[in-house]
N, C-alpha and C positions, 0 to 999 in steps of 0.2 A: 527195512534196512535203512531207508532215508531218515526215518525218525531216530534211529539209533545213532546215525552219523551226526544229525543235528544236535542231539542231546550231548554227544561227545564233544562237539565243537563248542557248544555253549559252556559246558563244564570246564573245558580247557582255557577258554578265554575269559572266564569270570574274573572280575576285579577283586583283588584281595584287599581285605581291610588293612588300612595302615595302623600300625601299633599306636596306642595312645601315648602322647608325650608325657613322661612322668614329671616334667618340670616346665609347664607351659609359661609363656611370657606374661600371661594375665591370670596366673593362678592366685588363689586366695592369700598365699603367704607374701605375694609381691606387694600388696597394699600395706602389709605390716612392715616390710622392709622399708618402703617409701616413707611411711608415717613415723616410724621410730627414728630413721635417719634425719628426717626433717626436724623432729623434736630435739634430737641431740645437737644438731647444727645450730638451731635457734637458741637453745639453752646455752651452748658453748659461747655463742656470740654475746649473749647477755652476761654470762659469768666473766667474760673478758673485760667487762667494765670494771672489775676489781683489780685490773692491772694498774700500773702507775697512771696518774691522772692524764698524762699526755698520750695514752694509748690511742692509736689511730683506728679508723674504720678497717684499714687493711689488716692490722693486727687482730682485730676482733673477728674478721672474716677467716683469717688463717686459723685462729684458735677453734672457732666453731666448726669449720670444715675439717680440720685435722681430727677433732674429737669424733665426729660422725663417721668419717671414712675409716679411722682406726677401729672403731667399734664394729663396723660392717666387715672389715677384713679379718678382724679377730674372730668374729662369729663363723665366717667361712673356713678359716684355718682350724678352728675348734672342731667343726663338722668333719673336716678332712682328717684330722689327727685322731679323733675318737671314734668315728663311725656312728656317732649318735644322731647325726643328721646327714643330709645329702649336700655336699658342697656344690655351689652353683654360681656360674658366671652371671647368670640371669639375675640372681639375688643381688649380686654385687653391683650390677648395672642399675637396679632399682634403688640400691643404697646411694649410688652416685646421684641419681635423679632426685631423690628425696633430700640429699644434702644440698644440692643446688637450689631446690625450691625453698627449703627452710632458711637458707642464708638470704635468698632474694627477698622473701617476705619479711624477715626480721630486719634486714638492712633498710628496706623500704619504710617499715614502721618506725625505725630509729630515725631515719631522715625526716619523715613527716612530723613525728612527735618532737624531735630535737628542734626542727625549724620553727614549729609552733611555739615552743617554749622560749626560744631566742626572740621570736617576734613579739611575744607578750612581755618579755623582760625589757626589750629595747623600745617598745612603742611609747610615744609620749602620752602622758596622762593629762586628761583635760580637767 
């Protein structure tokens, strides 16, 4: 009788498995969202050089960031409207992170390369 009570107590108190999150923060598609957004942001920054010659860094950052965030939002809205994908706030968060990283790297490279070019142009020749 004690064995039956013990078995019943153990069965009643067993830990139930948590359901698997269908959209984990570190899922394989998150790297894709990050990378594509970084690429679009950096590419948009570089394309903004085609703006009038007086285009500023701020304008280039706005163009690159807007392009990347618009693409990420459009993808999530497409998933929502068509049902062909699962719309996800986590995907959008990775899009934002990728946009920031892409802009930061591109801006940094622009500053380094631009400053080097200016230094070479302005340096006195011996």
